[in-house]
C-alpha positions, 0 to 999 in steps of 0.5 A, a space after each residue: 222253529 223257523 230258520 233264518 234262511 226261511 225268514 230272509 226268503 219270505 222277506 225278500 219275496 214280500 219286497 219283490 211283490 211290493 215292488 212289482 205291484 208299485 207298493 211304496 213307489 211314486 204313483 207318477 213314476 210311469 211304468 205299467 202301460 194301460 190307458 192313462 186315467 188322469 192328467 200328466 205327471 206334475 213336478 211336485 204335489 199340486 204343481 204343473 208344467 208349462 211347455 214353451 214351443 214355437 207355437 207358444 205356451 201349452 197349456 195356456 192356463 194351469 191350476 195349482 194348489 197354494 204352496 206349489 210351483 210351476 215348471 216352465 220347459 223351453 222346447 223352442 229353438 229360441 230363448 225365452 224370458 218368462 216373467 209375471 204380469 204386468 209388463 215391464 214391472 213384473 210385480 203381480 206374482 214375483 215368484 214367477 220371475 224366478 223362471 227368468 231367461 231360458 235357453 232352448 232345452 232348459 227348464 226352471 221352476 217358479 218360486 213357491 206360489 203361496 197366495 190364492 189368486 190368478 197370476 198372469 205371465 208372459 215372455 218379457 222380450 215378446 210381451 205383445 205375443 199372445 201365444 207366449 202369455 198365460 195364467 196360473 190359477 192358485 187355489 
């Protein structure tokens, strides 16, 4: 007959082994060293991140899955007001307008992008600055 102590010990060892090997965890949670084999982690399955700096947006184009969102991160020292094309009506992909006004250090996600197409975006207050323009390809 196997004692409760033996069973508890075996269960604890199995859990520790699974945790050490990454079992059941988020594959994008980092941790393990080595050479990255794929793109940077995304905020949600099929999503992407666009970073705003003093040099503009990066990357300028992202590709996401239908039903995903894009996170905009403002790493610039000035505020930005991100919106869908065309300027000034912002009607091409209204879900992008959820990003809106970002102070330095802020981030915000678009609404869910549910239609396969390409959507342009820009900084509403600097609409002619091509470094602050880009596109989201929804597939």
